[in-house]
N, C-alpha and C positions, 0 to 999 in steps of 0.2 A: 806325771799322769798323762795318759793318752786317750783321746776322744776320737771316735770315728762314727760316720754316718754311713749307713748301708742302704741303698736304694734297691728294694726288693722288686722293682718293676712291676708292681701291681697296684700302685697307689699308696702303698705302706713303707715306711723307712724304720730301719733298726738303728739303735744308738748303743755303742759299746763304749765302756770306760775301763782302762786298765790302770789300777793304782799300785803304788808301792805300799809297803807294810806301813811306813810313817804316814802316808796319806789315808790309809784305811783308819789309822787311829785318829787323825785330824777329822776326817769325816764323821766317825763316832762322836767326837767331842762336839762338832758343829750340830749334830742331830740330837745330842743330849741337851745342849743349850736350847735348840729350837723347842724340844719337848718341855723345857722348863719356862720357857718365854714364848709362848705361841704367837705373839704379836710381831716376832722378829722373822727374818728370812735370810738365806744367804745364797751365793752364787757360785757355780762352778764354771769358770770363765776361760776362754781361749787364750793363747799367746798372740793370736791374730797373725801368725807367720804362714805365708803362703796366700794364694789368691783366693781360696774359699775353703769351707769346712764348717764344723760345729762351733758356734760363736759363744753361746752362753746357755746355762741350765740354771733355772731359779728353783730354790727348793723352799717351800713354805707349808704352814698348816693349813689344810683345807677347812672351810667353814663346814660345820656340822649340817648335815643335810645335802651338802653339795653332791652333784651327779659325779659319778667315777667313770672314767673311761681306760683304766689301766689297773693293773694288779701286781703284787709282789710274787714272784716265783718262789722255787725252793732250790736247794742244792743242786748242781747239774749231777746227773747220774750217767753211767756209761751203759751202752746197749746191754740188755739182759740183767742189769741190776735190779733187785727189788726195792720197792719204795717204802722206807722205814716207817 
């Protein structure tokens, strides 16, 4: 798995995660477990090699009614593609 932080130089940052097929399957299993046991959580953690970088992402079930500040996107489309 590869995680990166991108400084957009406007006060905002992007995070990208590159996963292998096996890691995608593992993530799906963790998310399924989280859906079935919403009191649980899991972490996507760094190997902490190097002087700095993305350290940890915690994934949990948000409380009902909590404020949102992000959303899920859709499949990436090439320029000119129509949205299905």
